C-alpha positions as CSV (number, residue, x, y, z in Angstrom):
1,M,0.0,0.0,0.0
2,K,1.4,3.4,-1.0
3,G,1.7,5.9,1.8
4,L,0.2,9.3,1.8
5,F,1.9,12.7,1.8
6,I,0.5,15.7,3.8
7,T,2.0,19.1,4.0
8,F,1.3,22.2,6.1
9,E,2.0,25.7,4.8
10,G,1.6,29.2,6.0
11,I,3.5,32.4,7.0
12,E,5.7,32.6,10.0
13,G,3.8,32.1,13.2
14,S,0.8,30.4,11.6
15,G,0.9,27.4,13.9
16,K,2.0,24.7,11.5
17,T,4.1,22.9,14.0
18,T,1.4,22.6,16.6
19,Q,-1.1,21.2,14.1
20,I,1.4,18.8,12.7
21,L,2.0,17.3,16.2
22,D,-1.7,17.2,16.8
23,L,-2.4,15.4,13.6
24,A,0.4,12.9,14.2
25,Q,-1.2,12.2,17.7
26,S,-4.6,11.7,16.1
27,L,-3.3,9.2,13.6
28,K,-1.7,7.0,16.2
29,G,-3.0,3.5,15.6
30,V,-4.2,4.5,12.1
31,A,-1.0,5.0,10.2
32,D,2.8,4.8,10.7
33,V,3.7,8.5,10.5
34,V,6.9,10.2,9.5
35,L,7.3,13.8,10.6
36,T,9.7,16.0,8.6
37,R,10.3,19.6,7.5
38,E,11.7,21.8,4.8
39,P,14.2,23.1,4.3
40,G,15.7,20.1,6.0
41,G,14.5,16.6,6.8
42,S,17.7,14.8,5.9
43,P,21.3,15.3,7.2
44,F,22.5,17.1,4.1
45,A,19.3,19.2,3.8
46,E,19.6,20.3,7.4
47,Q,23.0,21.7,6.7
48,V,21.6,23.6,3.7
49,R,18.8,24.8,6.0
50,S,21.3,26.3,8.4
51,L,22.9,28.2,5.5
52,I,19.6,29.5,4.1
53,L,18.2,30.6,7.4
54,D,21.3,32.1,8.9
55,P,20.9,35.9,9.0
56,A,24.6,36.2,8.5
57,T,24.5,34.6,5.1
58,P,25.4,37.3,2.5
59,A,22.6,38.6,0.2
60,H,21.9,36.5,-2.8
61,S,19.5,36.3,-5.7
62,P,16.1,34.4,-5.7
63,L,17.6,32.0,-8.2
64,S,20.6,31.2,-6.0
65,E,18.2,30.8,-3.1
66,A,15.9,28.5,-5.1
67,L,18.9,26.4,-6.1
68,L,19.8,25.9,-2.4
69,F,16.2,24.9,-1.6
70,Y,16.1,22.3,-4.5
71,A,19.4,20.9,-3.5
72,A,18.0,20.3,-0.1
73,R,14.7,19.1,-1.5
74,A,16.3,16.6,-3.8
75,D,18.1,14.9,-0.9
76,H,15.1,15.1,1.3
77,I,12.9,13.4,-1.2
78,E,15.4,10.7,-2.1
79,K,16.5,9.9,1.5
80,V,13.2,10.4,3.5
81,I,10.0,11.1,1.6
82,R,10.0,8.5,-1.2
83,P,11.3,5.6,0.9
84,A,8.6,6.3,3.5
85,L,5.8,6.5,0.9
86,V,7.0,3.2,-0.7
87,A,6.9,1.6,2.7
88,G,3.3,2.6,3.2
89,Q,4.0,5.3,5.8
90,W,2.3,8.7,6.0
91,V,4.7,11.6,5.6
92,I,3.7,14.9,7.2
93,S,5.9,17.8,6.3
94,D,6.3,21.3,7.7
95,R,6.5,23.1,4.3
96,F,7.3,21.8,0.8
97,S,7.3,23.1,-2.7
98,D,4.4,25.6,-2.1
99,S,6.7,27.5,0.2
100,T,9.3,27.8,-2.6
101,R,6.6,29.1,-5.0
102,V,5.4,31.7,-2.5
103,Y,8.7,32.8,-1.0
104,Q,10.9,32.8,-4.1
105,V,8.4,33.3,-6.9
106,E,5.4,35.3,-5.5
107,A,7.4,37.4,-3.1
108,G,10.9,37.0,-4.4
109,G,10.6,37.5,-8.1
110,L,11.9,34.1,-9.4
111,P,10.3,33.4,-12.8
112,L,7.4,30.9,-12.5
113,D,8.8,28.9,-15.5
114,V,12.1,28.4,-13.6
115,F,10.2,27.1,-10.5
116,K,8.2,24.7,-12.8
117,A,11.4,23.4,-14.3
118,F,12.9,22.7,-10.9
119,E,9.7,20.9,-9.9
120,L,9.9,18.7,-13.0
121,I,13.5,17.8,-12.4
122,V,13.4,17.3,-8.6
123,V,9.9,16.7,-7.4
124,K,8.6,14.8,-10.4
125,L,5.5,12.8,-9.2
126,T,6.2,13.2,-5.4
127,Y,3.5,15.8,-4.8
128,P,1.4,16.1,-1.6
129,D,-1.9,14.3,-1.5
130,L,-3.3,17.0,0.8
131,T,-2.0,20.4,1.8
132,F,-3.3,22.5,4.7
133,I,-2.7,26.3,4.5
134,L,-3.0,28.0,7.9
135,D,-4.1,31.5,7.1
136,I,-3.5,34.4,9.5
137,P,-2.9,38.2,9.2
138,A,0.7,38.9,8.7
139,E,0.9,41.1,11.9
140,V,-0.5,38.2,14.0
141,G,2.0,35.8,12.6
142,L,4.9,38.1,13.2
143,S,3.7,38.8,16.8
144,R,3.6,35.0,17.4
145,A,7.0,34.6,15.8
146,T,8.4,37.4,18.1
147,T,7.0,35.6,21.2
148,R,8.6,32.3,20.0
149,R,11.8,34.2,19.3
150,L,12.0,35.5,22.8
151,A,11.7,32.0,24.1
152,Q,14.3,30.7,21.8
153,A,16.7,33.5,22.8
154,L,16.9,31.9,26.2
155,S,18.6,28.9,24.5
156,G,20.8,31.1,22.3
157,E,18.7,31.1,19.2
158,G,17.5,34.2,17.3
159,A,15.3,35.3,14.5
160,D,16.0,33.6,11.1
161,A,16.6,35.5,7.9
162,Y,12.9,35.4,7.0
163,E,11.5,36.5,10.3
164,K,13.6,39.6,10.2
165,R,11.9,40.9,7.0
166,E,9.4,43.7,7.0
167,L,5.6,43.4,7.5
168,D,4.9,44.2,3.8
169,Y,7.0,41.2,2.8
170,H,5.0,38.9,5.1
171,M,1.7,40.3,3.7
172,R,2.9,39.4,0.2
173,L,3.6,35.9,1.5
174,R,0.1,35.5,2.9
175,E,-1.4,36.6,-0.4
176,G,0.9,34.2,-2.2
177,F,-0.3,31.2,-0.2
178,L,-3.9,32.1,-0.9
179,T,-3.1,32.4,-4.6
180,V,-1.6,28.9,-4.5
181,A,-4.7,27.5,-2.6
182,K,-7.0,29.0,-5.3
183,A,-5.0,27.5,-8.1
184,E,-4.7,24.1,-6.4
185,A,-8.1,23.9,-4.8
186,H,-8.3,20.1,-5.4
187,R,-5.3,19.6,-3.0
188,C,-5.2,22.7,-0.7
189,V,-7.5,23.4,2.3
190,V,-7.3,26.9,3.8
191,L,-8.0,27.0,7.5
192,D,-8.4,30.0,9.8
193,G,-5.1,30.1,11.7
194,T,-6.6,32.5,14.3
195,A,-9.1,29.8,15.5
196,S,-8.4,27.8,18.7
197,E,-5.9,25.0,18.4
198,E,-8.6,22.4,19.2
199,R,-10.9,23.8,16.5
200,I,-8.2,23.7,13.8
201,A,-7.1,20.2,14.8
202,A,-10.6,18.9,14.6
203,E,-11.0,20.4,11.1
204,V,-7.7,19.0,10.0
205,M,-8.6,15.5,11.1
206,A,-12.1,15.8,9.5
207,Q,-10.5,16.8,6.2
208,V,-8.0,13.9,6.4
209,E,-10.8,11.4,7.0
210,R,-13.0,12.8,4.2
211,R,-10.3,13.1,1.6
212,L,-7.8,10.4,2.4
213,M,-9.5,7.6,4.3
214,P,-11.9,5.2,2.4
215,P,-15.3,4.8,4.0
216,D,-14.6,1.1,4.7
217,G,-11.3,2.0,6.5
218,R,-9.0,0.2,4.1
């Protein structure tokens, strides 16, 4: 039995991590779940993640940035995602290609045809079966990210290269995700990220059951 691939997308502070953990808990006893993230997910991709998110990394073009993301994604797919799916596991990822389209294309200026070419070369047929987009106002997301950042500061971590960008940039990201959701309505579900954790988690599980689980449970 082929596994299933679920992704969570949204701007900074949208609550993706919380909902991913809630869904994994809800799927206990139903599926063998693999949790992962992008950029990252494999040892090589995690090293690339550190370079991408480091605020000290020198300024570079959207194309250079996209190449880094796809280098990480190629390894992530080969080493983690595809083997898990072949083994019948459910893969739940914090971000995937939609984030590249939004951050590098919609907000960064990378030509869409370049993005599509990278997708054809690297992702091929390994597309998500279901994507949840947690939608929140940019100012709310940044406020949450700031709160998280203060907690991380106690352990020596700081804001990453994206969190440091201006509000207008994050507003463009939000619109970008909504654009993707509209274009990929068969796959994407937009949820109100300002709702309670419990309400969002219930809707996530309801959508998973309706879209991915056969009525007879097989």
